[in-house]
PDB file of N, H, CA, C and O in Angstrom:
ATOM      1  N   MET A   1      83.605  56.060 156.697  1.00  0.00           N
ATOM      2  CA  MET A   1      83.544  54.766 157.357  1.00  0.00           C
ATOM      3  C   MET A   1      84.323  53.750 156.529  1.00  0.00           C
ATOM      4  O   MET A   1      84.269  53.766 155.299  1.00  0.00           O
ATOM      5  N   LEU A   2      85.041  52.875 157.209  1.00  0.00           N
ATOM      6  H   LEU A   2      85.085  52.863 158.208  1.00  0.00           H
ATOM      7  CA  LEU A   2      85.805  51.843 156.519  1.00  0.00           C
ATOM      8  C   LEU A   2      84.877  50.784 155.951  1.00  0.00           C
ATOM      9  O   LEU A   2      83.854  50.452 156.550  1.00  0.00           O
ATOM     10  N   LYS A   3      85.238  50.265 154.807  1.00  0.00           N
ATOM     11  H   LYS A   3      86.069  50.534 154.320  1.00  0.00           H
ATOM     12  CA  LYS A   3      84.475  49.177 154.196  1.00  0.00           C
ATOM     13  C   LYS A   3      85.289  47.899 154.310  1.00  0.00           C
ATOM     14  O   LYS A   3      86.502  47.920 154.102  1.00  0.00           O
ATOM     15  N   PRO A   4      84.636  46.774 154.639  1.00  0.00           N
ATOM     16  CA  PRO A   4      85.382  45.517 154.742  1.00  0.00           C
ATOM     17  C   PRO A   4      85.909  45.071 153.385  1.00  0.00           C
ATOM     18  O   PRO A   4      85.320  45.353 152.342  1.00  0.00           O
ATOM     19  N   GLN A   5      87.020  44.376 153.429  1.00  0.00           N
ATOM     20  H   GLN A   5      87.499  44.146 154.277  1.00  0.00           H
ATOM     21  CA  GLN A   5      87.576  43.808 152.209  1.00  0.00           C
ATOM     22  C   GLN A   5      86.591  42.815 151.614  1.00  0.00           C
ATOM     23  O   GLN A   5      85.864  42.144 152.347  1.00  0.00           O
ATOM     24  N   SER A   6      86.563  42.717 150.311  1.00  0.00           N
ATOM     25  H   SER A   6      87.154  43.262 149.715  1.00  0.00           H
ATOM     26  CA  SER A   6      85.591  41.846 149.645  1.00  0.00           C
ATOM     27  C   SER A   6      85.773  40.379 150.024  1.00  0.00           C
ATOM     28  O   SER A   6      84.797  39.629 150.035  1.00  0.00           O
ATOM     29  N   ASN A   7      86.998  39.951 150.337  1.00  0.00           N
ATOM     30  H   ASN A   7      87.791  40.561 150.329  1.00  0.00           H
ATOM     31  CA  ASN A   7      87.208  38.542 150.676  1.00  0.00           C
ATOM     32  C   ASN A   7      86.678  38.189 152.072  1.00  0.00           C
ATOM     33  O   ASN A   7      86.668  37.013 152.438  1.00  0.00           O
ATOM     34  N   PHE A   8      86.243  39.170 152.848  1.00  0.00           N
ATOM     35  H   PHE A   8      86.251  40.125 152.550  1.00  0.00           H
ATOM     36  CA  PHE A   8      85.653  38.915 154.159  1.00  0.00           C
ATOM     37  C   PHE A   8      84.130  38.905 154.128  1.00  0.00           C
ATOM     38  O   PHE A   8      83.508  38.595 155.144  1.00  0.00           O
ATOM     39  N   ARG A   9      83.527  39.226 153.029  1.00  0.00           N
ATOM     40  H   ARG A   9      84.033  39.478 152.204  1.00  0.00           H
ATOM     41  CA  ARG A   9      82.070  39.378 152.963  1.00  0.00           C
ATOM     42  C   ARG A   9      81.311  38.092 153.248  1.00  0.00           C
ATOM     43  O   ARG A   9      80.179  38.155 153.727  1.00  0.00           O
ATOM     44  N   GLY A  10      81.883  36.940 152.976  1.00  0.00           N
ATOM     45  H   GLY A  10      82.802  36.889 152.588  1.00  0.00           H
ATOM     46  CA  GLY A  10      81.182  35.682 153.208  1.00  0.00           C
ATOM     47  C   GLY A  10      81.349  35.124 154.610  1.00  0.00           C
ATOM     48  O   GLY A  10      80.765  34.090 154.935  1.00  0.00           O
ATOM     49  N   ILE A  11      82.132  35.787 155.442  1.00  0.00           N
ATOM     50  H   ILE A  11      82.606  36.627 155.178  1.00  0.00           H
ATOM     51  CA  ILE A  11      82.396  35.299 156.794  1.00  0.00           C
ATOM     52  C   ILE A  11      81.281  35.765 157.726  1.00  0.00           C
ATOM     53  O   ILE A  11      80.929  36.944 157.751  1.00  0.00           O
ATOM     54  N   ASP A  12      80.734  34.826 158.488  1.00  0.00           N
ATOM     55  H   ASP A  12      81.020  33.868 158.467  1.00  0.00           H
ATOM     56  CA  ASP A  12      79.660  35.124 159.424  1.00  0.00           C
ATOM     57  C   ASP A  12      80.232  35.761 160.693  1.00  0.00           C
ATOM     58  O   ASP A  12      81.435  35.678 160.941  1.00  0.00           O
ATOM     59  N   ILE A  13      79.379  36.393 161.491  1.00  0.00           N
ATOM     60  H   ILE A  13      78.401  36.461 161.290  1.00  0.00           H
ATOM     61  CA  ILE A  13      79.839  36.959 162.758  1.00  0.00           C
ATOM     62  C   ILE A  13      80.214  35.828 163.717  1.00  0.00           C
ATOM     63  O   ILE A  13      79.760  34.695 163.554  1.00  0.00           O
ATOM     64  N   SER A  14      81.031  36.136 164.702  1.00  0.00           N
ATOM     65  H   SER A  14      81.400  37.057 164.833  1.00  0.00           H
ATOM     66  CA  SER A  14      81.519  35.106 165.622  1.00  0.00           C
ATOM     67  C   SER A  14      80.391  34.563 166.497  1.00  0.00           C
ATOM     68  O   SER A  14      79.361  35.210 166.683  1.00  0.00           O
ATOM     69  N   GLU A  15      80.609  33.371 167.023  1.00  0.00           N
ATOM     70  H   GLU A  15      81.446  32.846 166.871  1.00  0.00           H
ATOM     71  CA  GLU A  15      79.616  32.732 167.890  1.00  0.00           C
ATOM     72  C   GLU A  15      79.373  33.553 169.154  1.00  0.00           C
ATOM     73  O   GLU A  15      78.242  33.633 169.634  1.00  0.00           O
ATOM     74  N   ILE A  16      80.428  34.164 169.694  1.00  0.00           N
ATOM     75  H   ILE A  16      81.346  34.099 169.304  1.00  0.00           H
ATOM     76  CA  ILE A  16      80.250  34.956 170.916  1.00  0.00           C
ATOM     77  C   ILE A  16      79.364  36.161 170.642  1.00  0.00           C
ATOM     78  O   ILE A  16      78.569  36.550 171.499  1.00  0.00           O
ATOM     79  N   ARG A  17      79.487  36.756 169.463  1.00  0.00           N
ATOM     80  H   ARG A  17      80.133  36.440 168.767  1.00  0.00           H
ATOM     81  CA  ARG A  17      78.618  37.891 169.129  1.00  0.00           C
ATOM     82  C   ARG A  17      77.182  37.431 168.906  1.00  0.00           C
ATOM     83  O   ARG A  17      76.248  38.156 169.247  1.00  0.00           O
ATOM     84  N   LYS A  18      76.990  36.258 168.348  1.00  0.00           N
ATOM     85  H   LYS A  18      77.748  35.669 168.071  1.00  0.00           H
ATOM     86  CA  LYS A  18      75.635  35.713 168.178  1.00  0.00           C
ATOM     87  C   LYS A  18      74.988  35.481 169.543  1.00  0.00           C
ATOM     88  O   LYS A  18      73.824  35.823 169.751  1.00  0.00           O
ATOM     89  N   MET A  19      75.751  34.896 170.472  1.00  0.00           N
ATOM     90  H   MET A  19      76.696  34.618 170.303  1.00  0.00           H
ATOM     91  CA  MET A  19      75.229  34.635 171.811  1.00  0.00           C
ATOM     92  C   MET A  19      74.897  35.944 172.523  1.00  0.00           C
ATOM     93  O   MET A  19      73.885  36.040 173.218  1.00  0.00           O
ATOM     94  N   ASN A  20      75.745  36.941 172.349  1.00  0.00           N
ATOM     95  H   ASN A  20      76.567  36.863 171.784  1.00  0.00           H
ATOM     96  CA  ASN A  20      75.509  38.238 172.969  1.00  0.00           C
ATOM     97  C   ASN A  20      74.223  38.868 172.432  1.00  0.00           C
ATOM     98  O   ASN A  20      73.467  39.471 173.194  1.00  0.00           O
ATOM     99  N   ALA A  21      73.974  38.735 171.151  1.00  0.00           N
ATOM    100  H   ALA A  21      74.588  38.244 170.532  1.00  0.00           H
ATOM    101  CA  ALA A  21      72.758  39.283 170.550  1.00  0.00           C
ATOM    102  C   ALA A  21      71.515  38.610 171.124  1.00  0.00           C
ATOM    103  O   ALA A  21      70.479  39.256 171.281  1.00  0.00           O
ATOM    104  N   LEU A  22      71.607  37.330 171.437  1.00  0.00           N
ATOM    105  H   LEU A  22      72.449  36.805 171.310  1.00  0.00           H
ATOM    106  CA  LEU A  22      70.477  36.605 172.015  1.00  0.00           C
ATOM    107  C   LEU A  22      70.233  36.970 173.480  1.00  0.00           C
ATOM    108  O   LEU A  22      69.117  36.824 173.979  1.00  0.00           O
ATOM    109  N   ALA A  23      71.263  37.439 174.163  1.00  0.00           N
ATOM    110  H   ALA A  23      72.170  37.557 173.758  1.00  0.00           H
ATOM    111  CA  ALA A  23      71.167  37.704 175.599  1.00  0.00           C
ATOM    112  C   ALA A  23      70.250  38.872 175.919  1.00  0.00           C
ATOM    113  O   ALA A  23      69.622  38.881 176.978  1.00  0.00           O
ATOM    114  N   GLY A  24      70.156  39.837 175.053  1.00  0.00           N
ATOM    115  H   GLY A  24      70.666  39.829 174.193  1.00  0.00           H
ATOM    116  CA  GLY A  24      69.272  40.970 175.287  1.00  0.00           C
ATOM    117  C   GLY A  24      69.963  42.162 175.909  1.00  0.00           C
ATOM    118  O   GLY A  24      71.114  42.088 176.341  1.00  0.00           O
ATOM    119  N   ALA A  25      69.233  43.262 175.945  1.00  0.00           N
ATOM    120  H   ALA A  25      68.299  43.322 175.594  1.00  0.00           H
ATOM    121  CA  ALA A  25      69.800  44.537 176.382  1.00  0.00           C
ATOM    122  C   ALA A  25      69.998  44.628 177.891  1.00  0.00           C
ATOM    123  O   ALA A  25      70.746  45.491 178.351  1.00  0.00           O
ATOM    124  N   SER A  26      69.359  43.776 178.664  1.00  0.00           N
ATOM    125  H   SER A  26      68.751  43.076 178.290  1.00  0.00           H
ATOM    126  CA  SER A  26      69.472  43.880 180.122  1.00  0.00           C
ATOM    127  C   SER A  26      70.723  43.204 180.676  1.00  0.00           C
ATOM    128  O   SER A  26      70.951  43.235 181.885  1.00  0.00           O
ATOM    129  N   THR A  27      71.527  42.601 179.824  1.00  0.00           N
ATOM    130  H   THR A  27      71.342  42.575 178.842  1.00  0.00           H
ATOM    131  CA  THR A  27      72.744  41.928 180.277  1.00  0.00           C
ATOM    132  C   THR A  27      73.965  42.799 180.026  1.00  0.00           C
ATOM    133  O   THR A  27      73.945  43.687 179.173  1.00  0.00           O
ATOM    134  N   ILE A  28      75.018  42.537 180.771  1.00  0.00           N
ATOM    135  H   ILE A  28      75.035  41.816 181.464  1.00  0.00           H
ATOM    136  CA  ILE A  28      76.295  43.217 180.561  1.00  0.00           C
ATOM    137  C   ILE A  28      77.224  42.224 179.892  1.00  0.00           C
ATOM    138  O   ILE A  28      77.527  41.175 180.461  1.00  0.00           O
ATOM    139  N   ASN A  29      77.672  42.540 178.710  1.00  0.00           N
ATOM    140  H   ASN A  29      77.426  43.392 178.248  1.00  0.00           H
ATOM    141  CA  ASN A  29      78.526  41.650 177.947  1.00  0.00           C
ATOM    142  C   ASN A  29      79.978  41.816 178.382  1.00  0.00           C
ATOM    143  O   ASN A  29      80.573  42.873 178.171  1.00  0.00           O
ATOM    144  N   LEU A  30      80.540  40.791 178.979  1.00  0.00           N
ATOM    145  H   LEU A  30      80.056  39.932 179.150  1.00  0.00           H
ATOM    146  CA  LEU A  30      81.956  40.802 179.337  1.00  0.00           C
ATOM    147  C   LEU A  30      82.765  39.908 178.409  1.00  0.00           C
ATOM    148  O   LEU A  30      83.988  39.833 178.536  1.00  0.00           O
ATOM    149  N   GLY A  31      82.108  39.238 177.487  1.00  0.00           N
ATOM    150  H   GLY A  31      81.115  39.300 177.384  1.00  0.00           H
ATOM    151  CA  GLY A  31      82.783  38.297 176.599  1.00  0.00           C
ATOM    152  C   GLY A  31      83.646  38.945 175.553  1.00  0.00           C
ATOM    153  O   GLY A  31      84.673  38.384 175.170  1.00  0.00           O
ATOM    154  N   ILE A  32      83.268  40.092 175.086  1.00  0.00           N
ATOM    155  H   ILE A  32      82.434  40.547 175.397  1.00  0.00           H
ATOM    156  CA  ILE A  32      84.035  40.752 174.037  1.00  0.00           C
ATOM    157  C   ILE A  32      85.094  41.661 174.647  1.00  0.00           C
ATOM    158  O   ILE A  32      86.039  42.052 173.962  1.00  0.00           O
ATOM    159  N   GLY A  33      84.952  41.997 175.909  1.00  0.00           N
ATOM    160  H   GLY A  33      84.184  41.679 176.466  1.00  0.00           H
ATOM    161  CA  GLY A  33      85.972  42.784 176.596  1.00  0.00           C
ATOM    162  C   GLY A  33      85.753  44.274 176.562  1.00  0.00           C
ATOM    163  O   GLY A  33      86.642  45.031 176.951  1.00  0.00           O
ATOM    164  N   GLN A  34      84.608  44.717 176.115  1.00  0.00           N
ATOM    165  H   GLN A  34      83.886  44.102 175.799  1.00  0.00           H
ATOM    166  CA  GLN A  34      84.328  46.142 176.075  1.00  0.00           C
ATOM    167  C   GLN A  34      82.978  46.408 176.721  1.00  0.00           C
ATOM    168  O   GLN A  34      81.968  45.804 176.360  1.00  0.00           O
ATOM    169  N   LEU A  35      82.980  47.315 177.672  1.00  0.00           N
ATOM    170  H   LEU A  35      83.800  47.806 177.965  1.00  0.00           H
ATOM    171  CA  LEU A  35      81.727  47.709 178.305  1.00  0.00           C
ATOM    172  C   LEU A  35      81.042  48.765 177.444  1.00  0.00           C
ATOM    173  O   LEU A  35      81.718  49.494 176.717  1.00  0.00           O
ATOM    174  N   PRO A  36      79.722  48.860 177.510  1.00  0.00           N
ATOM    175  CA  PRO A  36      79.015  49.817 176.662  1.00  0.00           C
ATOM    176  C   PRO A  36      79.176  51.265 177.106  1.00  0.00           C
ATOM    177  O   PRO A  36      78.964  52.175 176.305  1.00  0.00           O
ATOM    178  N   ASN A  37      79.542  51.499 178.353  1.00  0.00           N
ATOM    179  H   ASN A  37      79.714  50.759 179.003  1.00  0.00           H
ATOM    180  CA  ASN A  37      79.661  52.861 178.883  1.00  0.00           C
ATOM    181  C   ASN A  37      81.015  53.041 179.553  1.00  0.00           C
ATOM    182  O   ASN A  37      81.709  52.071 179.856  1.00  0.00           O
ATOM    183  N   ASP A  38      81.377  54.305 179.780  1.00  0.00           N
ATOM    184  H   ASP A  38      80.812  55.092 179.534  1.00  0.00           H
ATOM    185  CA  ASP A  38      82.594  54.586 180.530  1.00  0.00           C
ATOM    186  C   ASP A  38      82.415  54.132 181.973  1.00  0.00           C
ATOM    187  O   ASP A  38      81.307  54.136 182.509  1.00  0.00           O
ATOM    188  N   LEU A  39      83.523  53.740 182.587  1.00  0.00           N
ATOM    189  H   LEU A  39      84.424  53.737 182.152  1.00  0.00           H
ATOM    190  CA  LEU A  39      83.467  53.336 183.993  1.00  0.00           C
ATOM    191  C   LEU A  39      83.295  54.565 184.879  1.00  0.00           C
ATOM    192  O   LEU A  39      83.847  55.623 184.577  1.00  0.00           O
ATOM    193  N   PRO A  40      82.543  54.442 185.961  1.00  0.00           N
ATOM    194  CA  PRO A  40      82.435  55.551 186.911  1.00  0.00           C
ATOM    195  C   PRO A  40      83.803  55.849 187.535  1.00  0.00           C
ATOM    196  O   PRO A  40      84.646  54.959 187.653  1.00  0.00           O
ATOM    197  N   GLU A  41      84.010  57.093 187.927  1.00  0.00           N
ATOM    198  H   GLU A  41      83.325  57.815 187.830  1.00  0.00           H
ATOM    199  CA  GLU A  41      85.305  57.503 188.468  1.00  0.00           C
ATOM    200  C   GLU A  41      85.760  56.667 189.664  1.00  0.00           C
ATOM    201  O   GLU A  41      86.940  56.321 189.720  1.00  0.00           O
ATOM    202  N   PRO A  42      84.892  56.317 190.630  1.00  0.00           N
ATOM    203  CA  PRO A  42      85.361  55.479 191.747  1.00  0.00           C
ATOM    204  C   PRO A  42      85.898  54.121 191.288  1.00  0.00           C
ATOM    205  O   PRO A  42      86.853  53.606 191.868  1.00  0.00           O
ATOM    206  N   VAL A  43      85.298  53.548 190.265  1.00  0.00           N
ATOM    207  H   VAL A  43      84.522  53.967 189.793  1.00  0.00           H
ATOM    208  CA  VAL A  43      85.769  52.262 189.739  1.00  0.00           C
ATOM    209  C   VAL A  43      87.120  52.452 189.061  1.00  0.00           C
ATOM    210  O   VAL A  43      88.024  51.637 189.247  1.00  0.00           O
ATOM    211  N   ARG A  44      87.266  53.510 188.282  1.00  0.00           N
ATOM    212  H   ARG A  44      86.531  54.172 188.130  1.00  0.00           H
ATOM    213  CA  ARG A  44      88.560  53.791 187.632  1.00  0.00           C
ATOM    214  C   ARG A  44      89.652  53.987 188.684  1.00  0.00           C
ATOM    215  O   ARG A  44      90.762  53.476 188.536  1.00  0.00           O
ATOM    216  N   ASN A  45      89.332  54.728 189.741  1.00  0.00           N
ATOM    217  H   ASN A  45      88.430  55.143 189.861  1.00  0.00           H
ATOM    218  CA  ASN A  45      90.326  54.979 190.791  1.00  0.00           C
ATOM    219  C   ASN A  45      90.749  53.696 191.491  1.00  0.00           C
ATOM    220  O   ASN A  45      91.927  53.523 191.805  1.00  0.00           O
ATOM    221  N   LYS A  46      89.803  52.794 191.739  1.00  0.00           N
ATOM    222  H   LYS A  46      88.846  52.934 191.484  1.00  0.00           H
ATOM    223  CA  LYS A  46      90.151  51.505 192.355  1.00  0.00           C
ATOM    224  C   LYS A  46      91.037  50.686 191.420  1.00  0.00           C
ATOM    225  O   LYS A  46      91.954  50.002 191.875  1.00  0.00           O
ATOM    226  N   GLY A  47      90.770  50.751 190.125  1.00  0.00           N
ATOM    227  H   GLY A  47      90.025  51.306 189.755  1.00  0.00           H
ATOM    228  CA  GLY A  47      91.611  50.050 189.156  1.00  0.00           C
ATOM    229  C   GLY A  47      93.032  50.583 189.158  1.00  0.00           C
ATOM    230  O   GLY A  47      93.991  49.812 189.144  1.00  0.00           O
ATOM    231  N   ILE A  48      93.165  51.894 189.176  1.00  0.00           N
ATOM    232  H   ILE A  48      92.385  52.521 189.187  1.00  0.00           H
ATOM    233  CA  ILE A  48      94.489  52.524 189.226  1.00  0.00           C
ATOM    234  C   ILE A  48      95.214  52.112 190.500  1.00  0.00           C
ATOM    235  O   ILE A  48      96.400  51.783 190.475  1.00  0.00           O
ATOM    236  N   GLU A  49      94.487  52.133 191.612  1.00  0.00           N
ATOM    237  H   GLU A  49      93.523  52.399 191.632  1.00  0.00           H
ATOM    238  CA  GLU A  49      95.060  51.721 192.903  1.00  0.00           C
ATOM    239  C   GLU A  49      95.550  50.270 192.849  1.00  0.00           C
ATOM    240  O   GLU A  49      96.626  49.956 193.358  1.00  0.00           O
ATOM    241  N   ALA A  50      94.763  49.395 192.235  1.00  0.00           N
ATOM    242  H   ALA A  50      93.889  49.650 191.821  1.00  0.00           H
ATOM    243  CA  ALA A  50      95.148  47.983 192.125  1.00  0.00           C
ATOM    244  C   ALA A  50      96.407  47.823 191.282  1.00  0.00           C
ATOM    245  O   ALA A  50      97.302  47.065 191.654  1.00  0.00           O
ATOM    246  N   PHE A  51      96.491  48.523 190.156  1.00  0.00           N
ATOM    247  H   PHE A  51      95.763  49.139 189.855  1.00  0.00           H
ATOM    248  CA  PHE A  51      97.691  48.436 189.321  1.00  0.00           C
ATOM    249  C   PHE A  51      98.919  48.933 190.068  1.00  0.00           C
ATOM    250  O   PHE A  51      99.979  48.310 190.007  1.00  0.00           O
ATOM    251  N   ARG A  52      98.786  50.027 190.757  1.00  0.00           N
ATOM    252  H   ARG A  52      97.925  50.533 190.807  1.00  0.00           H
ATOM    253  CA  ARG A  52      99.927  50.598 191.485  1.00  0.00           C
ATOM    254  C   ARG A  52     100.409  49.685 192.608  1.00  0.00           C
ATOM    255  O   ARG A  52     101.594  49.683 192.942  1.00  0.00           O
ATOM    256  N   SER A  53      99.498  48.910 193.189  1.00  0.00           N
ATOM    257  H   SER A  53      98.535  48.911 192.917  1.00  0.00           H
ATOM    258  CA  SER A  53      99.897  48.010 194.275  1.00  0.00           C
ATOM    259  C   SER A  53     100.312  46.631 193.765  1.00  0.00           C
ATOM    260  O   SER A  53     100.623  45.744 194.560  1.00  0.00           O
ATOM    261  N   GLY A  54     100.320  46.446 192.442  1.00  0.00           N
ATOM    262  H   GLY A  54     100.068  47.167 191.796  1.00  0.00           H
ATOM    263  CA  GLY A  54     100.778  45.185 191.866  1.00  0.00           C
ATOM    264  C   GLY A  54      99.705  44.136 191.689  1.00  0.00           C
ATOM    265  O   GLY A  54     100.018  42.997 191.341  1.00  0.00           O
ATOM    266  N   GLU A  55      98.455  44.479 191.915  1.00  0.00           N
ATOM    267  H   GLU A  55      98.201  45.404 192.197  1.00  0.00           H
ATOM    268  CA  GLU A  55      97.356  43.523 191.741  1.00  0.00           C
ATOM    269  C   GLU A  55      96.957  43.491 190.264  1.00  0.00           C
ATOM    270  O   GLU A  55      95.995  44.138 189.851  1.00  0.00           O
ATOM    271  N   THR A  56      97.709  42.731 189.487  1.00  0.00           N
ATOM    272  H   THR A  56      98.491  42.205 189.823  1.00  0.00           H
ATOM    273  CA  THR A  56      97.498  42.733 188.039  1.00  0.00           C
ATOM    274  C   THR A  56      97.114  41.370 187.485  1.00  0.00           C
ATOM    275  O   THR A  56      97.170  41.165 186.273  1.00  0.00           O
ATOM    276  N   ARG A  57      96.732  40.444 188.334  1.00  0.00           N
ATOM    277  H   ARG A  57      96.687  40.610 189.319  1.00  0.00           H
ATOM    278  CA  ARG A  57      96.368  39.097 187.884  1.00  0.00           C
ATOM    279  C   ARG A  57      94.868  38.887 188.029  1.00  0.00           C
ATOM    280  O   ARG A  57      94.205  39.546 188.830  1.00  0.00           O
ATOM    281  N   TYR A  58      94.352  37.961 187.243  1.00  0.00           N
ATOM    282  H   TYR A  58      94.890  37.426 186.592  1.00  0.00           H
ATOM    283  CA  TYR A  58      92.953  37.573 187.406  1.00  0.00           C
ATOM    284  C   TYR A  58      92.785  36.861 188.736  1.00  0.00           C
ATOM    285  O   TYR A  58      93.718  36.231 189.234  1.00  0.00           O
ATOM    286  N   THR A  59      91.596  36.961 189.309  1.00  0.00           N
ATOM    287  H   THR A  59      90.838  37.472 188.905  1.00  0.00           H
ATOM    288  CA  THR A  59      91.316  36.189 190.514  1.00  0.00           C
ATOM    289  C   THR A  59      91.150  34.726 190.127  1.00  0.00           C
ATOM    290  O   THR A  59      90.844  34.409 188.977  1.00  0.00           O
ATOM    291  N   SER A  60      91.353  33.849 191.086  1.00  0.00           N
ATOM    292  H   SER A  60      91.602  34.107 192.019  1.00  0.00           H
ATOM    293  CA  SER A  60      91.231  32.417 190.833  1.00  0.00           C
ATOM    294  C   SER A  60      89.780  32.055 190.558  1.00  0.00           C
ATOM    295  O   SER A  60      88.867  32.602 191.178  1.00  0.00           O
ATOM    296  N   ASN A  61      89.571  31.135 189.630  1.00  0.00           N
ATOM    297  H   ASN A  61      90.312  30.691 189.127  1.00  0.00           H
ATOM    298  CA  ASN A  61      88.215  30.650 189.379  1.00  0.00           C
ATOM    299  C   ASN A  61      87.971  29.315 190.074  1.00  0.00           C
ATOM    300  O   ASN A  61      86.930  28.685 189.888  1.00  0.00           O
ATOM    301  N   LYS A  62      88.941  28.895 190.874  1.00  0.00           N
ATOM    302  H   LYS A  62      89.786  29.407 191.026  1.00  0.00           H
ATOM    303  CA  LYS A  62      88.827  27.653 191.636  1.00  0.00           C
ATOM    304  C   LYS A  62      87.958  27.900 192.864  1.00  0.00           C
ATOM    305  O   LYS A  62      88.114  28.903 193.560  1.00  0.00           O
ATOM    306  N   GLU A  63      87.036  26.966 193.119  1.00  0.00           N
ATOM    307  H   GLU A  63      86.908  26.151 192.554  1.00  0.00           H
ATOM    308  CA  GLU A  63      86.179  27.110 194.294  1.00  0.00           C
ATOM    309  C   GLU A  63      87.011  27.034 195.560  1.00  0.00           C
ATOM    310  O   GLU A  63      87.948  26.241 195.657  1.00  0.00           O
ATOM    311  N   THR A  64      86.657  27.870 196.534  1.00  0.00           N
ATOM    312  H   THR A  64      85.896  28.513 196.456  1.00  0.00           H
ATOM    313  CA  THR A  64      87.380  27.848 197.817  1.00  0.00           C
ATOM    314  C   THR A  64      86.441  27.540 198.951  1.00  0.00           C
ATOM    315  O   THR A  64      86.865  27.479 200.105  1.00  0.00           O
TER     316      THR A  64
END
């Protein structure tokens, strides 16, 4: 296992990780960008389909 450099030992964990720890196990953390489990095959296939059709942008967060 890798050991952190000694000059990083005084650095605290990020605020997003602190918030995630408070959220509990029943939540799905999307803030760090990694899901805890592999995606089901139908979801992976839809993702591949979206990339192939050029749907590579985030959806709008503007209310419609």
